[in-house]
C-alpha positions in Angstrom: -18.9 27.7 6.1 -16.7 30.6 5.8 -13.1 30.1 5.7 -10.7 33.1 5.6 -7.1 33.2 4.3 -4.3 31.5 5.9 -2.3 34.0 7.4 1.5 33.9 7.0 2.2 33.6 10.9 -0.4 31.0 11.1 1.3 29.1 8.4 4.8 29.3 10.7 3.8 28.5 13.9 2.4 25.8 12.4 5.1 24.5 11.0 7.5 25.6 13.7 5.1 23.5 16.1 5.1 20.2 13.6 9.1 20.6 14.2 9.2 21.1 17.4 6.6 19.6 19.9 8.6 21.7 22.7 6.2 24.6 21.8 4.2 25.0 24.8 0.8 25.3 23.8 1.4 23.1 20.8 -1.7 20.8 19.7 -0.9 18.0 18.0 -2.1 17.8 14.2 -4.8 15.7 12.9 -3.9 12.6 10.8 -5.9 11.5 8.1 -3.6 8.4 5.9 -5.4 7.4 2.9 -4.3 3.9 1.4 -5.5 2.6 -2.1 -5.5 -1.2 -3.5 -3.4 -2.0 -6.4 -3.3 1.8 -8.3 -0.5 1.6 -10.7 2.1 4.4 -11.0 0.2 5.5 -14.5 -3.3 5.7 -13.1 -2.8 9.0 -11.1 -2.9 12.7 -14.1 -0.5 14.7 -11.9 2.4 11.9 -12.7 1.5 13.3 -16.7 -1.1 11.4 -18.4 -4.3 13.1 -19.3 -6.2 9.7 -19.5 -7.7 8.7 -15.7 -8.3 12.1 -14.3 -7.5 12.4 -10.8 -8.2 16.0 -9.9 -8.8 15.9 -6.4 -5.6 13.9 -5.6 -3.7 16.2 -8.4 -4.6 19.0 -6.1 -4.0 17.9 -3.0 -0.4 16.4 -4.4 0.0 20.2 -6.1 0.1 21.9 -3.2 1.9 19.2 -1.0 5.2 17.3 -1.1 4.9 14.3 -4.0 6.9 11.6 -3.1 9.0 10.6 -6.3 11.4 7.8 -4.9 8.4 6.1 -2.5 9.2 2.5 -2.5 6.2 0.0 -0.8 5.7 -3.7 -0.7 4.8 -6.0 -4.2 1.6 -7.2 -2.5 -1.3 -6.3 -0.4 -0.4 -7.6 3.3 3.1 -6.8 3.3 2.8 -3.7 2.7 0.2 -3.3 5.3 2.5 -4.9 7.7 5.5 -2.7 7.2 3.1 0.4 7.5 1.7 -0.7 10.7 5.0 -2.4 12.2 8.1 0.2 10.7 9.7 -3.4 10.4 10.2 -5.6 6.6 7.7 -8.2 6.3 10.1 -10.8 6.4 11.3 -10.0 9.9 7.6 -11.0 11.2 7.1 -13.9 8.7 4.2 -11.5 7.1 6.0 -11.6 3.8 5.0 -13.1 0.2 1.9 -14.6 -0.4 -1.0 -12.4 0.9 -3.2 -13.7 4.3 -6.1 -15.8 3.6 -9.3 -15.4 5.7 -9.2 -19.0 6.3 -5.2 -18.9 7.7 -4.2 -18.4 11.4 -1.5 -16.0 11.1 -1.1 -12.4 11.6 1.2 -9.6 12.8 2.9 -11.2 15.8 1.0 -9.6 19.0 4.5 -9.1 20.0 4.6 -6.1 17.9 2.8 -2.4 19.2 1.1 -1.1 15.8 1.2 2.4 15.0 -2.2 3.1 16.1 -0.9 2.2 19.6 1.7 4.5 19.5 -0.4 7.6 18.5 -3.1 6.1 21.4 0.0 7.0 23.6 0.0 10.7 22.4 -3.6 11.2 23.3 -4.6 10.5 19.9 -8.5 8.8 18.9 -7.8 6.2 16.4 -10.1 5.3 13.8 -9.5 2.4 10.9 -12.3 2.6 8.2 -11.7 -0.2 5.2 -9.3 -3.2 4.6 -7.4 -5.0 7.4 -5.8 -7.9 5.9 -3.2 -8.5 8.4 -5.0 -11.1 10.6 -8.7 -12.2 11.7 -8.5 -15.9 12.7 -8.5 -14.8 16.3 -10.1 -11.4 17.6 -6.5 -10.3 19.1 -5.3 -10.0 15.8 -8.3 -7.5 15.2 -7.5 -3.7 14.7 -9.4 -2.9 17.9 -7.0 -5.0 20.0 -4.0 -3.9 18.0 -4.6 0.2 19.4 -8.0 1.6 16.7 -10.9 2.5 19.1 -13.2 1.4 16.2 -13.3 -0.3 12.8 -15.8 0.0 9.9 -14.7 -2.5 6.9 -13.1 -5.4 5.6 -11.3 -7.9 8.1 -9.6 -9.7 5.4 -8.6 -8.9 1.6 -10.9 -8.5 -1.1 -14.6 -8.5 -1.4 -17.4 -7.6 -3.7 -18.1 -4.3 -4.0 -22.4 -4.3 -3.7 -22.7 -7.6 -1.6 -19.5 -7.7 0.7 -19.1 -11.4 0.3 -15.6 -12.8 0.2 -15.3 -16.0 -1.9 -12.6 -18.0 -1.4 -11.2 -20.5 -3.9 -9.9 -24.0 -2.3 -7.4 -26.3 -3.9 -9.9 -29.1 -3.6 -12.7 -27.2 -5.8 -14.5 -26.0 -2.7 -15.4 -22.7 -2.0 -15.8 -21.1 1.1 -18.1 -17.9 1.1 -19.3 -15.4 3.6 -19.8 -11.8 4.2 -16.5 -9.5 5.4 -17.9 -6.3 6.5 -18.3 -5.1 9.9 -19.0 -2.5 12.1 -16.7 -3.1 14.9 -17.9 -6.5 16.0 -21.5 -6.3 14.5 -22.0 -7.9 10.7 -23.6 -5.7 8.0 -25.8 -7.6 6.3 -28.5 -4.9 5.6 -25.5 -2.5 4.0 -26.2 -2.6 0.3 -23.9 0.6 -0.7 -21.4 0.6 -3.3 -18.4 -0.1 -0.9 -16.5 2.8 -1.5 -19.3 4.9 -1.0 -20.2 3.1 2.3 -16.7 3.6 3.3 -16.2 7.6 2.6 -19.4 7.9 4.1 -17.8 6.7 7.8 -14.7 8.5 7.2 -16.9 11.4 6.8 -19.0 10.6 9.9 -16.1 9.7 11.8 -14.6 13.3 11.3 -18.2 14.8 11.8 -18.7 13.4 14.9 -15.0 13.8 15.9 -14.7 14.8 19.7 -11.6 18.0 19.4 -10.3 16.8 22.8 -7.9 14.5 21.4 -6.6 14.5 17.8 -7.7 12.3 15.5 -6.0 9.5 13.3 -8.1 8.4 10.8 -6.6 5.5 8.5 -8.8 5.1 5.1 -8.1 1.9 3.6 -9.7 1.7 0.6 -10.1 -1.7 -1.3 -10.0 0.2 -4.9 -9.1 -0.2 -7.1 -8.3 -3.8 -6.3 -11.0 -6.1 -8.4 -13.5 -8.2 -6.6 -14.1 -11.7 -6.4 -11.4 -14.1 -8.7 -12.6 -14.3 -12.1 -15.4 -11.2 -11.7 -15.2 -7.9 -13.7 -14.3 -4.8 -12.7 -17.4 -3.1 -10.5 -17.2 0.6 -11.2 -20.2 2.3 -9.6 -23.6 1.3 -11.7 -25.5 4.3 -10.9 -22.6 7.2 -11.9 -22.6 8.3 -15.6 -19.8 7.0 -17.2 -17.2 10.1 -17.7 -14.4 7.7 -19.8 -16.1 7.2 -23.3 -12.4 8.4 -24.9 -10.8 5.2 -23.4 -10.3 2.7 -26.4 -9.8 -0.1 -23.8 -13.1 -1.3 -22.4 -12.3 -2.8 -19.4 -9.7 0.0 -18.9 -12.9 2.6 -19.3 -14.3 0.5 -16.2 -11.3 0.5 -14.0 -11.3 4.6 -15.0 -14.5 5.0 -13.4 -13.4 2.7 -10.1 -10.3 5.4 -10.0 -12.2 8.4 -10.8 -14.8 7.8 -8.2 -11.7 7.1 -5.7 -10.9 10.6 -6.6 -14.1 11.7 -5.8 -13.6 10.3 -2.3 -10.5 11.9 -1.5 -12.5 15.1 -2.4 -15.6 14.1 -0.2 -13.1 13.7 2.9 -11.3 16.6 2.2 -14.5 18.9 2.2 -15.5 16.7 5.7 -12.5 18.2 7.2 -12.8 21.9 6.2 -16.6 21.6 7.0 -15.1 20.4 10.5 -13.0 23.5 10.7 -9.4 21.2 11.2 -8.2 21.1 7.3 -5.4 23.5 8.6 -4.3 21.2 11.3 -4.5 17.9 9.3 -1.9 15.9 7.6 -3.3 14.2 4.9 -1.4 11.2 3.4 -1.9 9.8 0.0 0.0 6.0 -1.1 -0.9 3.2 -3.0 -0.5 -0.8 -1.2 1.5 -1.9 -4.3 1.4 -1.3 -8.0 -1.3 -2.9 -10.3 -1.9 -6.3 -11.3 -2.0 -5.0 -15.3 -2.0 -9.0 -16.4 -3.0 -11.9 -14.5 -4.8 -13.1 -11.6 -7.0 -10.2 -10.0 -5.9 -8.1 -12.7 -7.8 -4.7 -12.8 -6.3 -3.2 -16.2 -4.2 -0.4 -14.0 -1.0 0.6 -15.5 2.4 0.8 -14.2 4.1 2.1 -17.4 6.7 3.1 -18.1 8.0 1.2 -14.9 8.6 -3.0 -15.4 6.3 -5.5 -13.9 3.2 -5.5 -11.8 2.0 -6.1 -8.3 4.0 -9.3 -7.0 6.9 -9.1 -8.6 10.7 -7.6 -7.8 10.4 -5.0 -11.1 9.8 -1.1 -9.8 6.5 -1.6 -11.4 5.3 -3.4 -8.3 6.9 -1.3 -5.9 7.3 2.5 -7.0 3.7 3.8 -6.3 1.8 7.0 -6.6 2.4 8.6 -3.0 2.1 12.4 -1.4 1.6 14.0 1.8 0.0 17.1 2.0 -0.2 19.8 5.1 -1.3 23.6 4.6 2.4 24.5 6.0 3.9 22.9 3.0 6.1 24.4 0.4 4.8 22.3 -2.6 7.4 20.3 -4.3 8.5 17.1 -5.3 10.8 15.5 -3.0 13.1 12.9 -4.8 14.4 11.4 -1.4 14.2 8.0 -1.3 11.4 6.5 1.2 10.0 2.9 2.3 6.8 2.8 3.5 8.3 1.1 6.7 9.4 5.3 7.1 5.5 6.0 7.7 5.6 4.6 11.3 8.4 6.9 12.6 7.9 9.9 9.9 4.2 10.4 11.0 5.3 10.1 15.0 7.9 12.5 14.7 5.6 14.9 12.8 2.9 15.1 16.2 5.9 15.4 18.4 6.4 11.9 19.3 9.5 9.3 18.9 9.6 5.5 18.7 12.8 4.1 20.6 12.7 0.2 19.4 14.9 -1.0 16.6 12.8 -0.8 13.5 13.9 -0.5 9.5 11.9 3.2 9.2 13.2 6.2 9.3 12.5 9.7 10.2 12.1 11.3 6.9 9.9 14.2 8.5 12.4 17.1 8.6 13.9 15.9 5.0 10.3 16.2 3.1 9.6 19.4 5.3 12.6 21.1 3.9 13.2 19.4 0.8 16.6 17.6 2.1 18.7 14.8 1.6 16.5 11.3 2.3 17.6 9.8 6.0 17.2 6.3 4.0 20.4 5.2 1.8 18.9 1.5 1.2 15.8 -0.5 1.3 15.1 -4.1 1.0 12.7 -3.8 -1.9 11.0 -7.4 -2.2 11.1 -10.6 -0.5 10.0 -14.2 -1.3 10.7 -17.5 0.1 8.0 -19.4 -1.4 8.9 -22.9 -3.4 7.9 -21.9 -6.6 10.0 -18.7 -6.8 12.3 -17.3 -4.2 13.5 -13.9 -5.0 14.4 -10.8 -3.2 15.5 -7.3 -4.2 17.3 -4.8 -2.5 18.4 -1.2 -3.8 21.7 0.8 -2.3 22.1 4.2 -3.2 21.3 4.7 -7.3 22.0 0.6 -7.6 19.5 -2.2 -7.5 20.0 -6.0 -7.2 17.4 -8.8 -7.9 18.6 -12.3 -7.5 16.6 -15.2 -7.2 14.6 -17.5 -9.4 11.1 -15.0 -11.6 10.5 -17.5 -14.0 6.9 -17.8 -14.5 6.2 -14.5 -13.2 4.9 -11.1 -15.3 8.3 -9.8 -16.3 7.7 -7.6 -19.0 6.2 -4.3 -20.0 2.6 -4.1 -19.8 -0.6 -2.1 -20.5 0.5 -0.3 -23.5 -2.3 -1.1 -25.4 -4.4 0.1 -22.3 -3.5 3.6 -22.3 -5.0 4.0 -26.2 -7.7 6.8 -26.6 -10.3 6.7 -29.2 -11.3 10.3 -28.8 -9.8 13.7 -26.7 -9.7 13.5 -23.0 -11.7 15.7 -20.8 -9.2 19.0 -20.5 -7.3 18.6 -17.4 -6.8 21.7 -16.0 -10.3 22.6 -15.8 -11.2 19.3 -14.3 -8.3 20.2 -11.6 -10.0 23.9 -11.2 -13.2 22.4 -10.8 -12.4 19.8 -8.4 -13.9 19.8 -4.4 -10.3 20.2 -3.3 -9.7 23.0 -5.6 -13.0 24.5 -4.6 -11.6 24.5 -0.7 -8.5 25.7 -1.4 -10.4 29.2 -2.8 -12.3 29.5 0.4 -8.8 29.9 2.3 -7.6 32.1 -0.6 -5.2 29.5 -2.6 -5.8 29.6 -5.9 -4.3 26.7 -8.4 -2.8 28.3 -11.7 -2.4 26.7 -15.1 1.7 27.1 -14.9 2.4 26.1 -11.3 0.2 22.9 -11.9 1.9 21.8 -15.2 5.3 22.7 -13.6 4.5 20.2 -10.9 3.2 17.8 -13.3 6.3 17.7 -15.4 8.5 17.4 -12.8 7.1 14.1 -11.8 7.8 12.5 -15.0 10.1 9.3 -14.7 13.6 10.4 -16.8 15.4 7.7 -18.7 18.9 9.0 -19.0 20.3 5.6 -19.6 19.8 5.1 -23.6 21.5 1.4 -23.6 18.4 -1.4 -23.9 18.9 -4.8 -23.4 18.0 -6.8 -26.6 16.9 -9.5 -24.2 15.7 -8.1 -21.0 17.6 -9.8 -18.1 15.3 -12.0 -15.6 17.5 -13.7 -12.7 17.9 -17.1 -12.2 19.5 -19.2 -9.3 22.9 -19.0 -11.0 22.5 -14.9 -12.0 20.9 -12.0 -11.2 20.3 -8.6 -12.2 21.6 -5.0 -11.6 20.5 -1.7 -12.4 21.2 2.1 -12.1 17.6 2.7 -11.3 18.5 6.7 -11.0 19.6 6.6 -14.7 17.3 3.6 -15.4 14.0 3.6 -13.8 12.8 1.2 -16.2 15.3 -1.3 -15.6 16.2 -1.9 -19.7 20.0 -2.2 -19.0 21.2 -4.7 -16.6 24.9 -3.8 -15.3 25.3 -7.6 -13.8 28.1 -8.7 -15.8 30.4 -4.8 -15.4 29.5 -3.8 -12.3 31.4 -6.5 -10.6 32.3 -4.6 -7.2 28.7 -3.2 -6.9 27.3 -6.3 -7.6 29.3 -8.0 -5.0 28.6 -5.2 -2.4 24.6 -5.5 -2.9 24.9 -9.1 -2.7 26.6 -9.2 0.9 24.3 -6.6 1.7 20.8 -8.8 1.0 22.3 -11.8 1.9 23.0 -10.7 5.2 19.4 -9.5 5.2 18.2 -12.7 3.9 20.0 -14.5 6.8 17.5 -12.6 9.5 14.1 -13.8 7.5 11.5 -15.9 9.9 10.3 -18.4 7.8 6.8 -17.8 6.2 5.6 -21.4 5.8 2.9 -22.4 2.9 -0.6 -21.2 3.7 -2.5 -23.6 6.1 -6.1 -23.5 5.5 -8.2 -24.2 8.4 -11.4 -26.0 7.6 -13.0 -24.4 10.7 -12.1 -20.9 9.4 -15.6 -21.7 6.7 -18.1 -19.0 6.9 -21.1 -21.8 6.9 -19.9 -22.4 10.5 -20.9 -18.9 11.7 -24.3 -18.1 9.2 -22.4 -17.2 5.9 -19.9 -14.8 7.8 -16.2 -14.2 7.9 -15.4 -14.5 12.0 -12.3 -15.4 14.5 -12.7 -19.2 14.5 -9.7 -19.9 17.4 -9.5 -19.4 20.8 -7.0 -16.1 21.9 -5.6 -18.1 24.4 -4.1 -20.7 22.5 -1.5 -18.9 20.4 0.7 -21.8 19.4 4.4 -21.1 17.5 3.6 -17.1 16.8 2.1 -18.6 13.5 5.2 -18.9 11.8 8.2 -20.9 12.0 11.4 -19.8 13.3 13.7 -21.7 11.2 15.3 -19.7 8.1 16.0 -22.2 5.8 13.3 -22.0 2.9 14.4 -21.6 -0.6 17.5 -19.6 -0.9 17.9 -17.5 -4.2 21.6 -17.4 -2.7 23.0 -20.6 -3.7 26.3 -20.0 -2.0 24.6 -18.9 1.2 23.9 -22.0 3.3 24.7 -25.7 2.7 21.2 -27.0 4.3 18.7 -27.9 2.2 15.8 -25.8 1.3 12.4 -27.3 3.4 10.3 -29.1 1.2 7.0 -28.0 -0.1 5.2 -30.3 3.2 6.5 -27.6 5.8 3.5 -26.6 7.7 3.3 -23.6 9.6 1.8 -24.5 13.1 2.3 -27.0 15.1 -1.0 -26.5 16.8 -2.6 -29.5 14.7 -0.9 -31.8 12.9 -3.6 -33.7 10.1 -2.4 -31.5 7.4 -3.1 -32.2 3.7 -0.9 -30.3 1.2 -1.3 -29.1 -2.0 2.5 -28.3 -2.7 1.7 -27.7 -6.6 -1.5 -25.5 -6.3 -0.5 -22.4 -4.9 0.9 -23.5 -2.2 -2.0 -24.8 0.2 -2.3 -26.9 3.0 -5.3 -28.1 4.9 -6.2 -28.1 8.5 -8.9 -30.4 9.6 
């Protein structure tokens, strides 16, 4: 389809329309929100690395607003909960360890989610990909929470080719079944690589979209997350390998997955342009958390120069790639503090709506558009009240505090050996100029220049102005935390706990107040009735919607407490359970904090 240049008057009209919903003939923009799974800071080339090239992402980022101080949650389920509710997951009992497919828990039904608010504004809402915030009852499923359709997986990880999910049980058993659905219909005959299946559905959703309603397309890839536990990474087998310059063989597999993901983004942008709606579309891209560089579900992603990995309180777990694009944007690297909870009020503001209920997210739209100051001064970064490790991290201004017990977590700097090349990588600028997104831009008269691209990449580099490094990196204990100035010391190498007593006291007090508000999650309660063997080896809801018990979580606020002086009440034992619906429970406190319902 031929596309003419974007005229200046049109760009200003769209910008004014987005900023002021009262314009008489205002048409709400479409939204495409792309969330990827377990991608590290070092795994997009617009952050400065040439090892894994992401030319389509880079083209969008270069012409959009890169969110340089964007924080997510440290792991899957909490991140998706925060995105959809605008609330810290700890307020809903959705923090900590991600949901099992066999667990009767989900975002409480008292919560209205982002797609429901967008439907109120006339949007057609579609989820393509990963859900992972509740599937034990049909009331928890996407089409009961505001989406018009859902194609994808209801739980967390799956095999990239068979689309089966295997859950390892602490008693040695396995639950095994298909987890790929088109609304209510299981997809037994689907043989496509999962990235292709999701991308194809996203494209067909765009192509078939009725423009009488604006489009909200939530594309939630499960890539580059590893497949079933213990398996190898699963890149597209039919694709020629483009990453032979990478020395580490597992990192090469990871690079192929990321490359295919980048191609998916290019295909989606091309589909929007072919439909004639790209210029009316807001595109957001984020990772749900940092990469699991080592340990369980290791995918060989890299979070350097940040410390830590997925499911830790360190920057490597929560400081993730993110940007937002619209044709009216002046390109920028926005350095304001932003959290994943901010997406709900920000996107609603962008399309002329608002949310009046009390949430943790703040509206950042005007700040991003005008390159202004963040509307957020602080953020609860991580929160875990599990019995093995209880810890929390919180940022106020430039300072970040971590308290609790992180022993046994991955507290180091990982992946330096992964980013070694054995040969020169492909030419970066040639890759970005030949990307699908760049080609689409050229049809609008927009050409990416070498200096423009390199200026953006340079602005995205992490600057470590504090040159002091502790000989022994701080690791918080129940009696002593860690304090960092993450503006000067984003890599968390210089602990200030003993030097900033006033700052420490302020942040500890703020974090203690937040801790007192949390809803206790309880242990993971596995229900034998969820076994896919009972449903033809398909993962399906297994409980009656009309029996909803105690809102899936206990309302006690005890739990393990990283603030020893906060409460005199004893921490709840490993045998605390999360529901009173069935008291015949057998717990395995030393094995991944599991209980069984039988």
